[in-house]
N, C-alpha and C positions, 0 to 999 in steps of 0.2 A: 390749364387755366390761364387766362389772359388778364394782365393787370392794366387798368387804365391809369394815366398819369394823375397824381394827386396834388393838389395845391393846398399847401398848409396855410392856415390863418396866421396872422401875426399875433393876435390875442391868444393868450393861454386858455386851456379848457376851463379853468376856474373862472376866469374873467367872462368868458361866454356863458358859462352856466349861471353865473350870478344875476344875469339879466332875466332868467327864467324862474327865480325863486318865488314861491307863493304859499299858500295855506297847506298844500299837499307836500310839496318839496320845499322845505324851509331853508335849506343850506345848499350851497353849490355842490357839495359832495353828494347830497341826496339827488340833485338834479342829474349829475354825472352817472350815478348809479342807475338811475332809471333809464337814461339814454343808453347806457351800455347794455342794459337788459333787453331793450327793444331792438337794438342792433344785433345782439346774439341770436334773438329769436328769428329775425329776418334772415340772417346768414344760414341758421340751421334749417331753415324752411326753403332754402333755394334748391330747386330740383337738381340742377347740374352739380352743385357742390355735395348735396346729400348722396347722389348716385356715385360720385367719386369716392367719398367716404365709405360707403356701403361696399363697394367693390374691393377696397383695401381691407376692410373689417372682416368680410366673410373669407377673404383669402388668408389673412394673417392672424386673426384672433386665436387665442388659446384658451383652453379650458383647464382649470386646476380645481381639485377638490381637497378638502381636508376634514377630518372628523371633528365634531363638537365634543365637549366633554362627556355628553350623554352618549354619542355615537362611539366614542373610544371605548366605553364600557360595553356597549350592546353589540357592536360589529366584532365578532370573533372570527378566526380563520374559516369557520364552516357557515358564516352567514352569507346570504346572497349579495350583500353589499361589499363583501370583503375584497372583490377583485378591482374595485375603484375607490377603495377607502382613501388612498393617497394618489391622485393623479397630478402630474406636473406638466403643464405646457402642451396638452394634447390639442392638435389643430381640429377645426371643425370638420374638415374633410376626412378625418380618420375615424369619424363615428359612423360605422357601417351597419350595425344591428340595432337592438332595443336598448343598448346600454344607457343611452341618454334618459329613457323613461324611468329606468331604475335610479339613476342619479336624481332625477326630479322628484321621485318618490321619497328617497332618502332625505332630500332637502325639505320637503313637506313635513316629514317626521322629525325634523330637527336633528338629524344624526349627521349630515354633512353640511359644510359650508362651500358653496360653489361660486367661482369667479370666472368671468369671461371677459378678457381684455386683451388689448394689443400689447406686443412686446415694447419695452421702453424704446428700443431703437427705432421701431417702426412709428410709435407715436411722436417721437422727437423729429423724425424725418417729415411726418405729415404736418406737424406744427410748423416746422421751418419752411416748408413749401407754402404753407398758407401765409406765413409772415411775409414771405417774399412777394406774394400777390396782393396783400392787403396794406403793408406798411408803405409809407412814403421813403424817398431817398434823401430827405432834407436833413440838414446838419445842424440847423439852428436850435436854439433852446426851445422855442416854441414847437418845432417839428419833432423834437425828442419828446416833449410832453404829450403831443397828440399820438405819437406812435406808442407811448406807454398805454394810452387809453385803448388804441386798437388792439394792443396785445391782450389787455384785460378782456376785451370784447371776444376776441378768438378763444381765450382760455375759458370764458364763461360758455361760449357756444359748444365747445368740445366737451367740457366736464359735465355741464348741466343739461345739455340738450342732445347733442349728436351721439356721444359715446353711450349714454343710458338708452337712448332709442335704438342704437345699433346692437346693444346687448339684448334688448327685448326681441328685436327681430331675429337675432341668432338663436334665441331660445325657441322662438316659433318655428324657425327653419329646422332645428334639430329635432323638435317634437314631431313636426310633420314627417320628417325623413325616417325617424325611429318608427313611428306608427305606421307609415307605409310598408316599412320591412316586416313589422310584426303582423300587420293585416295579410301581407302576402304569405307569411309562414302559417298563419291561422287558416287561410284559404287552402293552402297546399296540404295541410293535414286533413282537412275536411275532404278535399278532392280525393286524397289517397284512400278515404274510406268510402266515399259515396260512389267512386268510379270503379268499384270491384264488381265483377260479374257474380251472379249466383253460383252457389256450389253446384257442380255438375257431377252425376253419377258417371262411372266409367263408361256406361253404354251410350252416354250422351255427349261425350266430349267433342264430337265433331260438330254438332249443331245445337245451339241454345233453343229450346222450345219449352215454354212455360207449361204446355200441357203434359210434358213428360218430365217436368222438374222433380226432383227427389222428394220422397216422403221423409220427413225429419222427426226424430224423436229428441226432444229438448229436455235437458235435465238441469235442475237447479238445486244446489245443496242449501240446506237451512236447518239449523238445530232447533227452531221453534215449532209451533203448531199452527199450520201443517208443517211437517218436516220436508225432507227431501222429496221433490216432486218430478214426476215424469209426464210430459205432455206430447201427444202424438198429433202431428199436423199432416194433412194430405199435401199433395203437390202444389196446391194453391194457397196454402197457409191457413186453411180452416181447421179448427179444433176437432179432432176425431174422438180423443179419449184422454182421461186424466188418471194418474195413478200416483198415490202417496206411499212412500216406503221410508219409514223413520229408523229402521234397525239394520240397514245395509252396512252401516259403519258403526262398530262397537269396539271400545278400546279395552275392555276386560275379557279375557278369555276363560276366566274361571266361573263366570256367571252363566249357569246353565239355562236360565230363563231367557237371558239376552241372546244366547246362542240359538236357542229354539226359535225365537222371534226372527232372527236373522235368516234362518233357513226358510221360514214362511215368506219373508219379504223376497228372497232370491226366487223363490218358486213363482210368486206373483209377477215379478218382473219378467221372468222367462215366458210366462203365459202371455203377458202383454206384448212382448216383442213377437212371440209366435203369431198371435192374432193379427197384428198390424203390419208385420214385415217392413220395418223401416229401412231405407237406404243408407242413412248415415245418423249417427248419435252425436249431438252437440252438447257438450258439458260446460256450464258456466264456471269459469276459473276464478275463484275468490280467495281461496286459502289452501293450506297444505292438506286439509282434509279432502279436497277435490282429487288429489293424487290417489288416496285410498279408494275413493268412490269410482274412479276410472278403472282401477285394477279390479274392483268387485264387478263392474259391469262387463269387462272382458272375460272374467271368470265364468259369468253366466252365459256369454255368448260361446265360449269353448265347450262348456258342458252341453249346450244345445247342439253343437256340431258333433260331439261325441256320442251322446245318448240318444238323440232324436234327430238325425240328419234329414229325415224326410220333412220334418217341421220347418226346416229352414229353406226358404224359397231361394230361387236364383237370384233375386234382387238382393238378398242379404248376404250372398257370397262375397267374402272380402270386405264386409261391413267395417267402417272406420269410426272411431271415436275421436272427435276433434274438440279441442278447447275452444271456448267462445268468450269474448270479452263481455262482461256483465255491466259495464258502465252505462251504456245506452239503454239496455233493458230495465236497469233499475230506475232510470229517469222515466221511462214509459210506465213502470209500475205505479208511479205516484202521480201520473199525469191525469188530466181530465179526460182526454181523448181514449184512454184505456178503459175508463168507466162506461164510455158510450159504446165501445166496440165490444167489450167483454163485460156486460152487466152481470153482477152477482158473483163474479169469480174472486177468490182470494188473491192477494197481492203476488204471492209466489207463482200462481198460475199465469198471471199477467206477464210476470217477468220471464217465465219459461216460454211463453208464446212469442214474445218479442225477441228472445234469443234465437228461436227456430226461424222466425220470419226474417230476421236480419241475415241469416245464413241462405235463405231462399231468395231474397230481394233486398239487398241493402239500400238501394235508392228509395224504395217505397217506405222502408222502415224509418229511415232518416227524415223523410219528407213528412211522415206522420207527426213528428214532433215540432214541425214548423208551422203549427196552427196559430190561432189567436194567442194562446199562452206562451208561445215561443219558448217552449221547454228545451229546445234544442241549445239555447244559450248556456245551459247548465252543464252541457258536455264539455269536459276539460280536454281540449284538443292540443293545447300546448301549455307549458308551464307558466308562460308570461301573459296568458290571456286575460288575467285580472286587470292588466294595465290598459285594457281597452274598454270603452263604454259599450253598453248593451246595443246601442243603435249602430255603432261602428261595426261590431261583430255581426249584427244581423244583416247589415248591408253586405258584408262579404259572403255570408251564408246564402243570400239571394243570388248573388253572382254566380257562385259555384253551382248551386242547385239548378239554376236556369241553364247553364252550360251542359251539365250532365243529363238533365232531363230531356232537353232538345237533342242531345246527341243519341239518346237511347230511344225516345219516343214513348207513346202510351197506347196500349192496346185498349180501346174504348169499350169494346164488347166484353172483354175479359174483365175489365174494372167495373162494368155495370153488374156483373155477377157476383163480384167480390169487393165489397165496399172499401177495404183497406188499401186496395191497389189505386184508388183515385187520389191518393195523397199527393203525388207529384204533379197533378193536373194544374195546380195554381202556378207552377213555374214554366208552363208552356208559353212560348213567346205570343204576345198579343192578348193573353188572358189576365191572370192575376187572381187574387183570392175571391173577389166578388163574382166575376164572370165564370170562374171555375166552379163555384158552388152552384150557380145557375145552370150551367151546362150539365153538371153532375145530376142534378135533380130531373132534368129533361131526359138524360139518358136512361136513368133508373125507371122513369115513367113510361118511355116507349120500349125499353127492354132491349131491342135489337136494332142495330144500324147496318144497312146493307150497302150503303154508298156514302162517300164523303160529302157529295153534294147536298145530301139531305140534312147535314149538320147545320146549314143555313136556316133551315126551318125549325130545328130542334136545339136552340141554345146559342149558337155562335152569333146570331143576330145580324149585324151589318156585314157587308162585303169586306170592309178593311179589316175587321177581326177575323173573318174567315181567311182571307189571304195570308194573315200573319200566323195563324195557328194551325191551319189544316195539314201543312206539310209534316207536322210532328204527331198527328193523330192517326194511329194505325187502325184500319178496318180490315178484319179478316174473318174467316170461319173458325170461331172458337167461342167458348162459353155457350150462351143461348143461341148464337148464330152459327153454331157448328153444322146444323143440318141445312142451312140456307145454300142454294146453288147458284143464286143470282148475285154474284160477287164480281166486282172489278178487281183484276189481278194487280192493276197499278195502285189501287188503294192500300195494298200491303207493302208499299215502297215509300221511300222519302221523296219521290218525284212529286212535285207540286202539280195540281190539277191544270194550271196554266201551261204546263209543259207535256200534258198527256199526248197532244197531237204529235209533238216532236218525237216522243217515245214510241208512238205507233208507227210513224214514218221509218224510224230507225229499225224497228222490229220487221216491217214488211221488206225493207231493203235487205236485211240479213236473210229473211226467209226466201226471197227471190234469188239471192246470191248463191245459196246452198241447195235450192230446190228448183230444178230446171223444168219441171213439169208444168203444164198449163194449170193455172189456179184461178178460181173464181173469187168474187168479193167476200163471200161467206168464209172461205178459207183464210183470207187475208185478215178478217176480223179476229181470228184465233191465233194470229202470228204472235201475240205477246205471250200467250201460254206456250206456243211452240218454242221460242227462243229460251224461255225460262226452263223448259224441260231439256233443252239441249244447249247447255252453257258452253259447249265447246265451240259452237258457231260464233258466239259473242267474244269468246277468248281469242279466236283467231282474227277477228276484226281489228283493223289497224284504225283506231278511232280518230287520230289526229288527221290522217289522210282523208278520212270520211268527213270530218269537220271542214276541211279545206274545200272539198267538193260541194258540200252543202252551202258553203259561203258564196261560192261561184254561182250555184244555181239560184239560191234564194236572196243573195245580197245581204245576209245577216251573219254575224259571227257568233256561233254557239259552241265554241270549242269546250269551254269548261262545263256547260250544261250537258253536252253530248257525253262527255267523260263521266259525269255523275250518274247520268241515265244508265250507261252501260254497267256501272258498278252496281246500281240498284237492281237492275234486271238480273244480274248474276247472284247478288246476295241482298235481297230486300230486307231492309232494317238490320243489317249486320251489326252485332254488338262489338263495338270497339273498345269495350271496358277491359281492364286487366283481369285475366282469370284468377279465380280464387286460389289461394295458397294456404296451406296450413300454417299456424303460427310457428315461428322459428323458436329455437331454445331460448334466446334472449326475450322474446315476446311471451312465451310461456312463463319464464321466470318473473317477468314484470306483473303479469296478470295475477299469478298465484301469490306472490309475496308483497305485491304493491310498491316494490323498490325499483329505483332506477339508478342510473349512473350518478345523478345528483345527490340522491339520498343514501346510496350504498356503494362504497368503493373501497378497494385496498388502501389500508392506512388510516381509514376513518375511525374515530372513537365512538363506540356503541356501549349500551348498557344491556347486560345479559343476566338472566335469572337462572340459578342452577336448578337443573331438573333431575339429575342423577349424578352420583359421584362414585368413581372406581378409583383404584389405587394409581392407575396410569393415565387416566383422562377423565374429563368432566363433560357431561352432556348439558347444554344450556338452550335456552330459548330467547330470542330477541323480542323487542316490543312488537314488531310486525308479525310475529309467529314463526319467523324463520329459525330453523335449527342451527345450533352452533356447537362446535366441539373444541375443547381446550385440552391440549396434551400436557403432560407433566413438564416437558422440556420448555414449554411456553408459559408456565405458571409464574416462575420466579427466576431472578437472575442469580440466586444462591446455587452454589456448586454442590451442597450437601444433598445427599439422597433424601427425598421427602416422600411421604405418602399423603396423597391428595384427600383421602378419606378422614385424615387428622386435621386438615387445614380448612376444609369447606363443608358446608352443610346444605341440605336441600332447601331451596327457598331463598338462598342468599343471592345478593345483587352484586354482579362484578362490573367493573369498568374495564373494558378491554379494547384492543385494536384488532381490526380485521386483517388477518394475514393473507388469507386466500378465499376466493369466492368459488365454490363448486356448484355452478348452475345446474349441471345434470343431475346432481343429487339433492339440489335445493337445500344446501347448507353452507355455512361459512366456517373456516378455521380461525380460531381466535388466539390471541396471545396477550399475556399481561406483562411482558417484558417491555422495559424502556418506556413505560407509560409516563413516568414522571420526567424523563429526559427528552421526551420527543420535542421536536421543533414544531412551530405553529404551522409550517408549511406542509408538514406530513398529512394533515387532515384537510388541507385546502384543495378540494377537488376541482375547483374552477381555475381555468387558465388565467394566468397573471397578465394584465395589460402591459403592453410594452412601455407605455408612459407611467407606469406605477413606480413611484419614488417616495419613500417615507421621509418626512422631514425630521431628521433625528433630533434637532435642537428643540423643537417644540414638542416632539414625541415624548421626551423624558418628562416634560413638565405635565403633559396631558396624562401620561401613565401614572404619575405620582398622584394626581387628582382622582384618576379613576381607581387606583388601589385603595385610597382612603374610602371611596364610596363602596367599593367591593367588599372592603373589610366589614362594612355594615350590613350589606345585603347578601354577601356570599354565603352559601350553605353547602357544606360537604355532605354528599348523600351518605346515609347510614343504612346498614343492613339490618333493619328491623322490620319484623313482620307483625303488624297489629292493625285491626280496622281503624283505630283512631289515630295512627301515625302516618304522617306524610313528609316527604322530602321537599319541603318548601321553606321560604323565608318568612320573616315576621310579617312583612307586607302582604305576601301571598296568603299567609294564614288568616289575616284580617279580611282580605278579599274573599277568601273561601267562605268565611263565616258571615259575610255581610248579608246574605240572603237567607241565613239560617235562623232558627228560633233563638230567642234568648236563653242562655244556659248551655248552648252547644259548645263543644270544645274540640281541640285538636292538639296532638303532640307533634312537634317537628324539631329538627336539629337546631342546637343553640349557636350563636355566632362565637361563643366563648371557646368552643373546641368540642372534641369528641368525648369528653368527660362530662358533658352536660347535655340535658334536653331542655326543651322549653314547652310549657303548656300555656295555651292561649284560650281564654274563655270569653264569650260574648256576654258581657254585663248588660248591655242596654243597646239600642240602636245607635251605632257610631261610637260606642264605648267598649274597649277590649282590654283586658288585663292579662299580663304576661307573668308566668310563674316559672322560676328556674328550678330544675330538678338535677341534683348531683348524683352522678353515677359512681358506683364503687366496685371493687373486685376486678379491676381490669389490669392486664398485663400491659404496661406502658411500652414494652419493647416489641410487642406483637401488633403489627398494623392491623391485622384482621380483627384481633380482639378489640381494638379501639373503635371499630366500625359496628360491633355488635353492641347490643343492650347490656349495660352493666349487671353484675349479680345482685346488687343491692341499689335501691334508689332512695334518695333522702330529700325531704322537703322540710326545711327548718330542722326541728328535732325529731320528726317522725321518719321512721324507716319503712321501706316497702320492698317487696320481693320482685314485683313485675308491675307492668302498666296496668293490668286488670285490677290489681290490689289498689293501685293509685286511684283509678276509677271508682271502686266500690267504697273505699275508706275516706278519700279526699274529695273528689270531684262531685260525685253523686250527692253526698250530704251538704256541700257547699251550695250546689245548684238548687237543692230543696230550700234551704234558708233564702237564697236569693229570690226564688219565685214566691216564697211566703211574704217577703217584703214587698215585692212588686204588686202583690194582690192585697195587701194590707189596706184597710179602709182609710187610713190617714196618709197613704202614699199619694203623692202629687207628681205628675209628669212635667217635664220642662227643666230648664236650667235654673240655677240659683236665683237669679233675678226675676224669672217668671214665677217661681214658687213664692218668692217674697211678695209679689204683686197680689197672688191669690191670698196670702195670709193677711195682707193689708185690708183687702176686700172683705174677708171674713171677720176681721177685727171691727171693721165699720158696722157689720151687721150685729155683731155681739161684743160690744165695748167692755162689758163686765167680765169677760173671760180672758184667760191666757190661751190664746190659739197656738196651735202647733201642727206640724205635719213632717213627713219624711220625704226624701227626694234623692235622686241620683247625683253623686258628686262627679260632675263632668270634668272637673279640673283634675282630680285624682282618681282615675278608674279603679273600681273595686270598693270605694267608700260609698256609705250612705250619709246623707246630710240631715241632721234634725234641726229644723228651723222652727222658732217661736217667737211670739211677740207678747211682751208683758204689759208694755205701755204703748210706745209708738214706733220704736225701731226693732227690726228683726234681729234676732240673735241666732248663732249657728254653733252647733257642736257636731262632731263626726263619730260615726259608728263603724267599727270594724266588722268585717264579715269572715267567719271561720267556718270550717266543717263542724265544729262543736256549737255554733251559734253566733251571737252577735256580742261584740265587746264594746262596752261603753263605760267610760270612766273607770277603767281598769277591772271592771266586772264583766263576767261573761253570762249571757242570758241564752237559754235555748228556746225561748219563746218571746215573741215580740210584745205580748201583753205585759209579761213581767218586766221587760225593759221599761215599757211606758209607766208601769206602776212605780218602779224605782225612780224614774225620772221625776214624776209627779211629787213623790215623797221627798226627793232629795234635791230639788231644783235650787235651793239656796245654799247647798253645800259648797265649801271652797273646792276649787279644782285641784287635781293631784299635785303633789309637792314637786314632782319632776314631770317635765313635759314627756308624754308617753311616746315610745317609738312606734312608728307606723310600719313596722315589718309584718304587721297583721294585714288583713285584706283591706289596705288603705285605712287602718283604723286611726281615728282622731287626727286628721291631717290639718296642719295649721293653714290659715289663709293669709297670715301676716307675718312680718319679720319678727324673730325673737329679740328679746331684750338683751342687753349686755350682760353677761354672765350666764345666759341660757346655754344650754348645750348646743354645740355647732358641729356635731358629727355628720356623717355622710348623708347625702340626699337619697333620692329614689334609686339611683343607680349604683351607689357605693356599698350598699348593704348586702353581704353575702346571703344569698337565699331569699332576698326580698322581692317583692312584686313590683313590676313597672307597668305602666299603662299607656294606652293610646286613646285619644279622644278627639272630637271634632270641634272643640270650642277653644277660644283662647283663654289663657290663665288670667285669673282675676289679679289684677295689679294693685289693688287697694292695700294699704299698709296700716297695720294697727299702731298707733303711737306707743312708743316704748319709752320706759324710763331709763335714763342712763345716769349712773352715779346717784346724785340726790334728785331723783325724778319727782316730777309734779304729777300727781294723780287727781284728777278733778272728778267729783261726783256729779251726778245728774241732778239738775234743779227739779226736773219733773218727777224724779224719783227721791229727791232729797227735800230741799227747801220748797216750801210753798212759795206763792207770790210774795214779794217783798222780803223774802228770806226769813220768815219767821215760822214756817211750818215745821213739823217733826220729820222732815224728809231725811233720806238716808245719805250719808256720806256727803254732806255739803262742805265739810271741811277740805282744806288743801294741804295735804301732808308731804313731807320729804323723807323718804326711806334712806337710812344709812346701811352701809355694807362694809365688810372688811376690806379695806383698801389694798391689803397686802396680797391676799390670795384670791379675793373677789369670789368667795364661795357663796355669798348670799346675795339675794336681791329681793326687794319687795316695796311695797307701798307703805308710807307712814300713816300716821293717825289721820283720820279724816278722808282717807282714800275709800273709795267704793269697795274695792277688793285689792288684796295683795297677794303675791305669790313669792315663795322663797324657792329658788331653783339651785340645784346642786349639780354642777357638770361632772362631778366624779361618780355620781350615782348611776349604776349600770343595771338597774332593776327593771328597765323597760322590757316589753315583750320583744321577741326576735324572730318570730316566724310568720310574720304577716305579709302584707302586699306591697309595702314600700317603706321608706324611711325618710321623714322629713322633720327637721329640728323645730323647736320653738313651742309656743303655746297651742293648745287644741282648740281654743274658742275664739271665734271672730266676733267682734262688737259685743262684748259682754254687757250685762246689764249697766254697769257703772259708766258706759260710754255714751249714754243718752245725752241729748242736747240739753243744755241748761236752760231752764225757764224762769229761774229766780236769781236772787243775788247770792253773793259769795261771802262766807265768814272769813275772818282773818286766818291765816295759814298757822295751823299748829305745827309743832315739831316734836317728833318722837326720837329719842336718842337711845340707841342700844350700844352696849359695850361690845368690844371685839369678841369677847367670850361668851356673849349672849346670856349673861347671868343677870344683869341689871337691866330690866326693861325700861324703856322710856316712859316718861310720864304722859298721862292723857292731856288732852286739851279741851278747853271749852269751845263753843262755836265761834268765838272771836279771837282766839289766839292766846288765851290765858292758860299758861303751862300749869299742869297739875303735877304734885309730887309722884314720883314713880314709885310703884310698889317694889318690894323687895323680892329678890330671886326670880326675876322674870315675870312679875305681876304688875299690872298697872290698872289705873281706874281713870275714867273720865266722866265729868258731869256736865250736864248742859249749862250753859251760861244763862244768865237771866234774859238776854236779848238775842240769843242765837239758837240755832237747832242743835239737838244733841247728837253727838257722834258716838259710834260704838267704842266700847273700852279698848285700851291699847296695852297689850302686855307681850312680854317676850320679844320676839322679832315682829314688831309692828302691830300684830293683832293676836287675840287670844288663840291659844292652841296651835299656833303655826310658828315654829322656830327650828333652827337647825339642831338644837339640843332640846328634845321635847320634855326633858324632865322638868317638872315643877312649873311648866309654863302655862299659866291660866290668865285669861283677860277677864276682868270684870267691868262690863260696860253698864252703867246705870243710866237709863234713859230718862230725860226729863219728862215730867208730866205733860199730858196734852189735854186737850179739850174732850168734849164728850165724843165717846165713840172712837177715841184714839187707840191705836195699837202700838205697844212699845215692847221691845224685847230686851231682856237683860242678857248680857253676853257671857253668861257662865259656860264653862267648857262642857258642861253636862246638860245642855239644853235638850228639851223633849222632842224638838223638831216638829211639834204638832201645830195644827192650824186652830188653836183652842179646842184641840181634840175634835174638831168638826170636819177635819179632812180625811177622816179614816174611811169614809164611805168609798166604795169601789167605783171605778169607771170615770170617764171624763166629765160626765155631767156633774157629779158631786164636786169634783176637783174644780171645774170652771165656776161652779156656784160659790164655792168657798173663797174664790178670788175676788168676789164682789165686795168683800169686807174691807179690802185695801182701798177700793175707791171710796167707800163710805167714810174711812178714816180721813182721806184726803179732802173731803168736803168740809171738814172742820179744821183743817190745817192752820187756817189764818185766824183762828178765834183766840189765839194766845195760848199760854201755858197753863194748864190747870195744876192743881196740887195733887191730884191723885195719880198714882203709878200703876200701870197694868203689870201684872206678874206673868203675862202670857209669853212663853218662850217660843220664838219663831223657828230657829234652826238650832241644830246641835253643834258640839265640838268647837267652842271657843268662837262662835259666830254670833256675838251679841249684837243684834240689828235694832235700830229704831224702825218702827213701822211707819206707815203712811206713804204717800205718793201715789200717783195714779197708776192703777194696775198692781200695786204692791200687795204685800201680805200684811 
């Protein structure tokens, strides 16, 4: 680069910039920043400078990779990305294969972080060179300031424009280079399959002739219906006969019926082969059963030779059974073209036909799948083909097929008689799919073509198409043209019609050279046939000397053309394809087992299922069906003599390492030694990149993170055989159940260890509950015993013998109750907020009722939520699900209707004295935080044997206001005072509850509170076998939490002694303390100008105290106006609704609720002198009636 002399301004950059300030650039610094940006853009766009930087970047840039936290967990030594998990400083020029495409894919999956950058030394050198060319040599203060701006410009140009752009170009370059390599590999694999000559019988090895091609009997194994199938094809691939034989392979030797059926099938196959006399048998290799089938067919052939040698024709002498790859025939079986070519045939027949035709003509069979459906793209030709797009793959397919087709040519008369041979026609030069279809229809219509020139009239159309395609179209006496005698011999060669005259001149000169007799013109016309019948004359001709003489005589150089003419006259349309070879041992092993070097290698860890146990060895089977054998000396590192029959059982799953692969016997030798101490490199079958280098400093941090995640997700496979058991994680269990019906379940290993199992049940769409099962009766010193199912299973306090009993006694009843609730008439779908909206809408329609419904608790999977509205606000209580029924307020109900009846009858009952445990099926789960003094024991995960859950909704974050110390509990005005604060509403007083400050055993609301609770943290009476464990109250938004619509009375105060013997006095509505009753009793009367509160005795309210002896609250409600309902708070209240609520069903219950509203209508009329003796609820719950929606 050349630097021009720079002249520095005397003014500083800030001084110059200050003259350009304005609305957009308000300060000199903003002006300079904008100017620097524009200068950086211009520099980075300069072609010469960009070219210079590109050349350096492409030569010096280095690629580095490192795993993300997710990649560090996912990419293990056997992963396809493991070979480049840690690359450090790999030059761009060292990417030779498709590795970059894999790196790109890993980056897209967020498994790797990839950087492409210049080394620091190279970047510093480039920056220094740029500074030398861009900075001035001035030493003044102004020059230094301008140089600082120039440095910032170059820094901006490199960091923000040039280097990011060069990185993008490097990625494009690497992608193009890798795809070019992969496409070449893909095309090479296709070429190796398409350029194979047809199978040749031993009598036809010298010359390939489709008319004498071998007859093929194709066999496909299948266990279904139809089962193993034999298809007989003639020499041109047409179906001659079909035979189904389902009993050639039987595994039981003691079943006489099967043995008899096998003999019948053997005889049928023998007759089939005797009738059709196949030259070769091709057997589809799909699994190890095909080895047995091959032996059975050979046995049938040997019996034919021994017992009936006359039935065996000369063609069957030395008949071979070869394995064939079924990958392409299976694609053909499900393709559209197979239904067109073989209508009405079952799939296995189509597969067998394709298997046989592929042996007879691989090119035509491959071209058959290159039609409009492009089924050929489903053929897995190389392991990395999935990194290519369909268009990229098909472009390579077309290139390969065009080369092979034009190299082989097409016999158009033969194809006209056999439709499937027309498939390669679309790849003939000058044609294509549309022209090929047009030509095919024309050829089928005319039937026979006797001369190439006639093709212009019948399909090739223009001369340009004719000149392009005619040299690859073969016209000879075959098919329907076999009887024709008017054939041009040159039409059976690759010689183009434009060179026919030159070929005739050559033939005549050869004829004259070797025949000295006088010959006439008629004889000369037969020269072509003469030289073809006497190839020795052509072989002796020195073609290059002849070409020189021809050039001298005619003035044209035809050296290459004459050489080609000579070769075609000697061997017209000679097949240059590779001769067919039977599959090698490695190829047979790959076809039969489906394993290759990437999936099966010595040192690789595999999973094997025990099939048979002997004292000295164990026979196993791998997931692929491959047999494995484990000897006693490879079972354990222990030196003591062991008997394998006492250690292993049939059906157990072993984690083994492959010690040896015996491909000839199709089995592997396994070992269980050193499994725990193996290094990660032992099972890394892929070669390590020379630039692979782990960053140990960051690796330890990543591994620590990964181990924490694996601790949550890792599952150790268990040797448990049960239809409902799977070796999967919690996440996989939920994924497995996601598309299953509600109530479906699965057992799987627990992350807590081998002494636990987990049961996951689908409660609802997106809601799954997990139950832990404790296993007992295990030998902790025996590793195999830990992997087996325990002798006893325990869920909570229930014991079970096996998983079947768990299903019968636990899962099935629980699911029955679950479905009963989901199908209940009052069940509503949706989350809690959605259900509340439905209830509000129903309340608007029926304002005189207490509306209610059930729903799924999404926050705590396994629980149901009971929602109801008495007045305006929804209230919620939680219901536990058990195998024995539903648990609600510490009562278990085997029927939902009974639960509803109990709820309707006891809606006003106080809640349980202690917050119930939720170790039931999420029974009674709190939605808000507990008050001080409430139990604070373990949550969902801390409870042994408890349930945990997964759900798809966020947890409700609302909190119930809780009293702390002397808490204030405000009653609802709408349910308490009427407007102006004078109605007989419930709980309009504002009380302060006291508690023992030393041990804090008690907690509750004082007088005037809507409701209070006394909680004892030492009480352990809660249930312990449910779905989870959460502390605190079980009710959210209790009736006392409704919004106030009226005034407040003065705050009353209830004082209870520490020993709970002297209950605090009651209060009136305005704070006038009443004398407390003796021995835990108290009374409260309504004041003359305030609402009546319930009586207050014992610990804050009647019947509720820590010492329940002699605690009774007498609340005498003030009289109300006409129609008012008042309850006296005696501990023995009848709980009736004036005995009018005993009618069954919701209708009667809802109707009874209307009286509360009637009472509220007269709430403001003042206090009457009459008192109602109606008792509204029992057990020390002396309530004043009234309020909207009240009782």
